[in-house]
N, C-alpha and C positions, 0 to 999 in steps of 0.2 A: 411551346407545346409540352404538355405533361407526358412523362414517360415513367415506367415502373419496371422493376425486376421482381417477378414472382419466383420465389426461391423454393426449391425442393431438395431436401436433405435425405438421402437414402430412399426410403419407401413412402415418404409423406411430404406434402407441401408444408413448409414451416414458417414462412415469413414473406412480407412484401416490402421492398425497398424503393423509395421514391427517388428518381434521378432529378437533380436540380441543375439547370443549365449554368455553365460556368464553373461547376464544382466537379473536380476529378474524383472518381471512386476507385479505390484500390481493393483488390480481392486477393486473399491469401491466408496462410496459416498463422501469420504473425498477429499478435493482439492489437497492433497499431493499425491494421487494415480496417476499412469501413465495413466490409463484409468479411467476416472471419469464417474460414472453412476448417473445421476440426477433422482433418484427414491427413495421414502421413504421406499420401500420394500427392498432396498439394504442396507447392513451394511456399516459402515464407512470403515472398512477394510474387504472386503467380501471374496476375493480369490486372489491367486497369481499363476503365471505361471513361471516356471524355466526350465533350460536345464541341462542335465547331460550326457556327452559322446555322444552328438549328438541327444539325445532324449528329447522331450519336455514333461513336466509333469504339471498337474493341481492339485492344493491343495486348499481345502476350509478352510478358516481361522475362523472356528467356527462361521459362519454367522448366523443371526437370522432365515432366511428363506431357507438356504441351497443353494447349487450349483448343477445344473443338466448338464449332458452330454447326449444329446438326451432327452429321457423321464425318465432317471434314475438319482436319487440323489446320488452324489458321497460320498464316505467315504475314508479318507486318501488320498494318492497320486495316481493319475490316469494318465496313459500314454495316450497322445493325438494321435489319428490316423487322417490321412488326410480325410477331410470331416466331422469330428466331429463338432457338433454345441453346444457350451456352452450356457446355459440359466441361466441368473441372473436377477431376477425380470422380467421386460418386455423387456430386452435387450438380443439379440442373438449375439454370436461371433463365426463365422465360421473359423475353423482352416484349412489353406491350405498351401501347399509348392510351388505350381506353380501358381503364380498370374494370368498369362495369361490364364491358363486352367480354372480359376474361372469365366471367362466371355465368353459369346457366341457371335459369329459374326466375320466378317472379320477384325474388328478393335481391336481385343483382345490384340494383341502384342503392339499396340500403347498405349492402356489403361494401360498395365503393365508398359510400359516405363515411362509414365507420372507420375506414382506413385513412382517409384523406382529411377529415375534419375532426377537430377536438370538441367533444361533447362537454357541456357544463356539468358540474357535479350532480345537480338535480335535473338532468336533461331527460331525453326520451328513453324508452326502454332499450335494452341491449339489442344490437343488430346481429343476426346470425346469418352468415353467408354460406352458400353451398360450395361445391368443389371448384378450385381454380383449375385452369387448363393451360396447355402449353403455349398458346398464342393469343392474339387479340382479335381474330376473325370469328364469325358466327359459326363456322364449321369445325372449330378446334376440338380435338378429342380430349375428354376428361381423363386425367391420369390417375389421380387419387382423391377420394372424398376427404373433406376436412371441415371444420367449423371455425370461423373467425368471429371473435366476440369482443365487444367494447364494454369495459366495466367501469363503474363509477369509483371515485376515490373514497367516498363516504357512503354510508347507508342510513336510511331513515329509521332503522330499528333502534338506533341509539338516541333518537329524539323521543322525549316523553310524549306519549299519545294523548290527545284530548278526548277524555271520556266523560260523557254526561252522566249525571246521577241516574241510576236505574238502568243504564244501558248494559252494564256488566256487573257481576257480583263484585263486592268490595275486595275480595281476595285477588281476583284477576287484575284489578286496578293496582293493588299493592305490588303484585308481581311485576307489572309493567314499569311502575315507578322505581322499583328496586333495580331493574336492569340499567336504567339511565343513571341512577345514583351510584351503582357499583363502578360504572365506567368513569364517572366524574371523580370518584375517590381514587381510582387507579392513576388518573392523569395528574392529580395534585402533587406538588413537590414540596409542600410545607405542612408541618404538623398542625399549626393553627388553621390553615386552610382546609385540611382534612376534617377537623372538628366542626368548622362552620358549615361546610357542605353537608355533613351528616345531620346536624341539628336543623338546618333549613329544610332538608329533605324530609325529616321526620315530622316537623310541625306542619309542613305543607301536605304531607301524605296521611296524617292522622287528624284526630279531633283535638289534639293538644293545643293549649294556648301559649305555653312557655316550656322551656327545657334547656338542658345543658349537658355537655360532655365533660366529665371530671376524670382526671388521671391521678394515679398515686405518685407521691413523691416523699422523700425522707423529711421528717419534721426537723425544724431547727434545733429543738431540744434533744435530738437523737432518740433512739428507741423506736416507737411505733411510727408508721407512715401516716401522712395526711393526704387529703384530696385537694387538688387545685383545679379551678375551672379553666379548661382549655378554650371552650367556645360556648356561647349562650345566646338565647333569643327569647324575648317576651313580647307578645302581641297585645295583651290585655292590661298588664300592670306596667308601671314605669320601668321596672327592672326585674331580672330573674331573682326569685327567692330560693335559698339553698335547700338541699336535701336534708331531711330529718336524720338524727343520729340513729334511730331505730332502723330506718330503711337502709342507711349506709352500712351498718354493722350486719344486717341480715343478708344483703346482697354480696358484700365483700366476703363475709365469713362463710356463707353457705354456697356461694357461686351460682345462685339461681335467680331468675327474673321474677319480679313481683308485679301483679296487676291488682289494684284496689279501687273499689267504687263505693259511692255513697259514704264518703269519709268526712262529711262536714263537721262532725263532732269528735273526730279521732285525732288527738294531738300527736300520736306516734307516727301517723302517716301524712297528715295534711301540712300545709304551710300557713303561717300566720301573717297578719298585717302588723302595722306599727302598734295597734291597740291590743294585739294578742288574739284577735279573732281568727278562727280557721277560715281560709279562703278557698281552698281547693275542693273539688267535688270528686275527682278520680285521679289516679296516679299510676305511672309505670316506671319501674326502676329495673334496668337490665345490666348485667355485668359485661365488661369488655375483657375477653380472655385471650391470652396467647398460650396455646397448649393448655396446661393445667393451672396456669398462674393468672390470677385476675389483676389486670393492670389499671382498671378504672371502671366507671359505670356511666350509663346514660339515664338521665332523670327527666321525665316528662310529666306534666300535670295540666288539668283543666280547672277553670274557675267559674265556668258557666254551667247552669243546671241542664241546659239544652245540649251540651257537648259532653258526652260520656265516652271514655276510652273503652274499647272492647277487646276480645281475644285476638281478632285479626290485627289490631294495632300492636298487640304484644308480640305476635309472630313477626310482624314487620320490623319492630324495634330490635328483636333478637337477631334478625338477618342483617340489619344495618350494623349492629354492634360487631358481628363477626367480620363484616367487610372493613369496618374501621380498624379492627385489630390487625387484619392483614395489611392494610395500607400503612399503618404506623410501623409495623414490623419491617416492611419493605423499605420505608424511608430510613429506618435505623440501619438496615444493612447497607443501603446506598451510602449513608453518611460514613459508616465504618470503612467501606471500600474506598471512598474518596480520601479519607484520612490515611489509610494504608498506602494508597498510590502516591499521595503527596509525600509521605515519609520515605517510601522507596525511591521516588524521584530525587528527593533531597540527598539521600545516601548515594545514589548513582552520580549525581552532580559532584558531590564531594570526592567520590572515588576517581572520577575523570580528572578533576582538578589536581588531585594528589598524584595521579599517574602521569599527568601532563600529556595526554594522548587524545587525539580526535578519533573517535571510534566509528565515525560515519564516513563512508565512501560516497561522494556525491555523484549522481548520474543514474539514469533509468533506461539507458539504451540497451539493446539486446546484448551488446558486447559486455557492458557492465553487469548485467544480470547474470551472464555466464561467468564473469569473474567472481561474483558472490557465490554462485553454485560451486565453483572450484574451491573457493575458500572453505565452504561448508564441508566439502568432501575431504579436503586435506587436513583440516584442523584436528580431528580426533586422533590421528596417528602421530607417531614420532618420526616419520620418514623425512628425509631431506627434501626441500622444495627449491626449485629453480624458477625464479620470476624473471620473465623476459619482457622487454619493452624498451622503447626509445627513452632517452634521457628526459626527465621531467614529467613522465606520465603518472607518477605516484607509486613506484614499486615499494618504497619503504612503508607507505601507508597500507599497502596490501599485506606486507610482512607483519606489521603490527596487528592487523585484523586477524591473521592466521594465529598469531600468538595468543591474543586475548580471547579467541574463541576456542582455544585448546585446553586440555587438562593442565597445562603448564602456566595458565594465566596468573597464578599466584606467585610464580617465579619471576626472575628478572628478565627484561628484554634489553639486550645489548646490541648496539649497532656500530659497525666499523666500515669506513670507506677505504678499500684496498688501493685506490688510485692516488690517495693523498699522501702516501708514505713511501720512503725508500725501502729496499729489501731489509736492511738491518732494523730500521724502526718498525716495520711491519711485523717482523718476527718478535720483537720485544712487545708490541701491542697485543699480539695474539697469545703468546705464551708467558709473558712477563719476564722479569730479569732480577737477578740478585744484586745486592749492593756491591759496587766495584766491578761489575761485569764488563764495563767499558767506560770510556771517558764520559763523565757527566752522569753516571749511574750512582748517585749519592745515597739512594735508599732502595730498599727492595720494592718492586712493583708487581702487583697481581695482574696477570694478563686477562684478555677478554674472555678466553675460554674458561678460565677459573672463575671469573666474575659472573659468568652466565650459568653457573652450576644449577641444575634443575630448572633451567629456563630456556631461553631461545637466543641464539647468536645469529644476527643478520649481517652478512658480508656483502656490501654493495660493491659494484664494479669488480666482480670476481675474476673477470677476464684479464685484469691488470696485474695479477700475481706473477711473480717471477718463477721460473722452473724450480729453483731451489726451495722456495717457500711452498710451492705446490706439493712437493714430495713430503715435506714434514706435515703439511696440512692433511694430506691423504692418510698418513699413518694414524693421525689422531682421529680422523673420521672413522677409521676401521676399528676403533675401540681401544687402541694402544695408549699407554700412559705417555706423558710428555714431561719435559724438564724446562724450567725457566732458563733463560740465557744466563750462562755463568754458574748454573746450579747443577746438582747431581741427584737431587731427590725426585723420584718419579711422582707425578701428579695425575690423577684421573678425574674427569669431570663428566657429569651427566648433562649433555647439552644437545639440543635440537638445532641443526644448522639450516638456515634459510639463506640462499645466495641469490644475488640479482646481477643482471648484466644487460648492457645494450649492444653487446657485440654478438657476432655470429660465431658461437663457440665451435660449431662443426668445422667451419672454415679455419679457425685457429688451430684445431686439432690436426687438420690436413697439412697445415703449414708448419707444424711442429712447435707452435708457440704455447700450446696447452696440452697437458697430459691427457691421453685418452682414458686411462683408468680413473683419473679424477673426474673427468667429464661424466662417465657412466655412474660414478658414485653420487654425483650431485644431481644428475638427471633422473631422479626417481619419480617425483611428481613435478609437473610443470604448470605454471600459471602465466598466461600471456595477457598483457595489458596493452590494448590497441592504442595507437596515437589519437590525439584529440581530433585531428582532421577527419578520421574515419568514423567518428561518432558525433556528428554535428548536432544531433538532438540533445546532447548533454551540455552544449555550449551555454545556452541561456540559463540553465539551472546553476552551472558553475559560476557564471558571471554574477548572478544575483546572490549566490552564497558568499563570494568574496566581497561584493559591495556591502552586504550587511555586516560582514566581519570587520572590514576596515572602517565602516561607519562607527561601530562600537569602539574600536581601538582609538580612533582619532577624535571622536566626539562630533563628527560631521553628521549632517542630515540630508545627504544626497538621496533623492527619491528613486532614481533609476537611470536608464539609458535612453537617449533619443533614438528615433527610428534610423537615422543615418549612422549612429554609433553601432547599433546592433547589426545593421547590414554590413558595416565595415568589418566587424568581428566575424561574421558568418563567411565572408569572402576570403578572409586571411587563412593561410595554410598552417600557422602555428608551429613553426619548426621547434620551438622550445616547449611545446605541449602545455600541460596544466601549469607548470612552474612559470612559464612565460606569461600566461593569462593572468595568473595571480599577481605578478610584478607589474604588468601593464595597468591593471585595475587599481592596485595600491598607489601607483604614481598618479593616476587620474584623480583618485579620491583626495590625495594630499594637495594637489595643485588646482583642482577645479574650483571656480568661484560661482558656479551655477547650481540650480536645484537638480539638474539632470546632466549627465556626462555627454558631451557632444563628440562627434566623430574626430574633430581636430585635436581633441585632448587625449586620444589614444595613440601613443607613440609605438608604431610597429616597425619591424625591420624588413629588409629585402633579402634575408638569407634564405637559401633553399632548404627544404626539409631533408632529413637524413636518407629517405628512401625514394627521392625523386628519380624517375627513370631517365636513363641517359638519352633515350629517344626524345623525351620532352625537352631536355636541355639542348639537344641538337636542333630541335625545331625552332629555337629562338634565332638561330643564324640563317637557316634556310627553310623556307616553307614548302612542304610537299602535301598536296591535297589528298588526305586519306580519311576514310571513315573510322569511327571509333572501333568498329569490329575489326578492321584491318590492323589498327594500331595495337589492339589487344592481342591479336594473333601473333604479330611480329614480336611483341614483348614477351609472350609466353615462349616462343621459339628461342629468343635470345637468352632467356633465363634457363631453359632446359639445356641449351648448348653450354652455358657458363658452368652449370652444375653437372655436366656430363650425364645428363638425363637421370639425375637423382631426384625422383619425383617428390620425396619427402622434403628434401631441402628446397626444391623449387617452390612447392606449395607454401613453405614457411616464408620464403622471400616474397612471394606474391600476396601473402596474407589471406590465403583461401584454404579450404579443406582439400585433402588428398583426393576425395571422391569428386569434388568440383573440378579439380585440375584434370582428372581422367575424362570427365564429361566434356570439357572444353577441347581436349585433344581430339576426341572423336568428332565433336562438332566442326572443328576447323580442319579436320583430316590432316593432322600434323603427323608426319612420318619420321620415325627415328632413323638417322643416317646409318648406313652400314659401317660396322667396325672392321678395321684391318686385321 
C-alpha cells in the first residue's frame, strides 16, 4: 500500500516524501537523514519511520525535545493512522495513503500524478496542484495554500522552429535561427567545431552557396599576420574559393562588415574559377572581433543569379560573428584555466612528495567533520594544541594537518615520541647536547626544540614524560631559554608545540604523575579523535583507501572486498583503530591470491578495546537479563561514582557532551549520593 509524508516547514507545505515498504526513513538535523529538518530544536537523529507487515510505525530516537503525534508526545513505537500529523520542532509531517485525497479541487488527480510519476521530457503540460492538507480523509482541513509543479528538463525554445516561406518576415526567422545557433555554439568544446557550426548555420539561414570562417595567425615569415581557414562549406562548387585581398584588407583594416551585390564583373570582390572568370553574384564579409581587436572574418558568397544576399543576411552574419567571438574567447579561457590547474596540481604533487606528508584525512563521518572544523579553528593561531585519542587513531596526521594549515607551514615539522626514550635520552633529544656531555656524546647534537625553530614540534605520548623532564619542558613552554645537555649557552627557539596522548591526563594529575601546571599549559586547545569503532561509516572509505594504496605499492590488482570480508570488518571492534586496519589490509593484499579479499584472509585479534566497560566484561562470565536502557543507566552511575561526580571528566570518559550527560541524568532520575 502506498504511503506518503506531506511535509510542512514553518508556515508552508514544502515537500512530499514517498514511504517505500521495507525501507527505514530517518528524520533529523543530520545531513545523513532521509528527511532533513533545519531546526536547532531538532536532534541530529530525531525519529525514524519503518514498516512491518504492511503497517507503518513511528519511533522517537531519544531526541532532546521529543516527537509528537497530534498534541501527544510519543513513547516507544507508535502505529501511524491515516491523517496523523507528526510534529518535530517547527515541522509537521502529515501521514496519508491516498495522495490525491490529500488535495482539494478538480485537479487533485493531476497533482498526485505529478508527484508519483516521472514525466518524459516532452510530455504533457505542467501539473499544478492546490493546497495539501493535514490528513488523507475528505474532511481534512487545508492548512496552507501552495503550488506543486512538474517541470521538463529541456525546452522546445532551443529547437529551431519550422517556418514556411511567407509565414513570418525574414528577420523573425533569422532571430529564431540565431537563438538555436547561439546555444549550439555555447555547448561546443572545440574551436573547429565552433567554426563549422557557425558556417553551417549561416549557409542554412541565408541565401549563401558557400562560406568560411577565417582566423588570424602569425605568418611563417614573421611580420604581418595571415588568415587561415578554420571551417568552410560549399554547396554549389566542389570547394570553397578564398576571400579576395581587397575584401580581406578592407574588413580587417577598417573592422566593418561588407555586403556587395551584382559583382559579376568586379574582380576586387568576386571569386574566380580556374579559367579566371568571375563566379560570385553577391558577397558578405564580416569581422570577428574580441573587444577592439579583429581576430578573423566570416566570408559568404552566392554563385546563382536567383540567390542574392540582402541586408537581413548581413545583420544575421554580424550577430553570428559576435557569438563566434564569444565562444572562441570562452574556449581560450577554459584552456588557460585547465593549463593553470594542471600546472598547480603538478606543483602541489611535487610539494607533497618533497615534504613526504599525506595531507588528506580520510573519513566523512560527523566526528571527522568536527575534527576538520577544529583543525581549521586551531591552525591560524600559535597556541599549544592537545590531541586526545586512543592509540592508532591518527593523532600525528591531525598534528601534521594543523601545521600545514597554519602560517608556520613553511617551517619544519618535527615529531618526537616521548614513550620511546629514557629520561636522559629524552632530555638530549629535546634540548640537544654538547660534545662530551656524557658517554657516547662524540659530537654536538641539535635538539628537537632547536630544530623546530619557526615551525612546529609534535610530542607524541606526552603523558609518558618523567616529572624531571616535565619541569624543564614547562619552563621552555613559558618562553624561557634552554641549554643543551653539558652546555652553558642559553638558546631560545620560536616553536609551536602540539602534544598528543592516549592517557587520561586529568587522572594522571590527580595521582601525581603529571604536573598540574604543565597540564594547564598544554590544554589550551583540544582536538579529540574518536576511535574507529565509534565512526563505522568511515570504515569502508578507509578500507578502500588502504587497498588502493597497497595495490600501487605492491603492483597488485585486487579489485575490492567480498561481502563476507566487509561484514567481518564491520562487526570487528578494532582495538588498534586505523593503524590496525591499515596493517590488516596490507597483509591481506600481500598474501591474497584472488581478485577480491575474502573474509578468511583478514587476520583479526581477540583483544578488547581500550574503553570496554567493565560491565560488558563481567557479562561474559554471568548473564543478567537487562535492557540497553538499564545498562546505560548503570554504566553512567558507575562512571559518576568513579569520578566523584566530576561531570566534565565523566562525559569525557563516556564520549558524550556535558549537556548530553545532564540530560541523561535527568532522564534516568540519577541522584547524587549525600556527602559526609
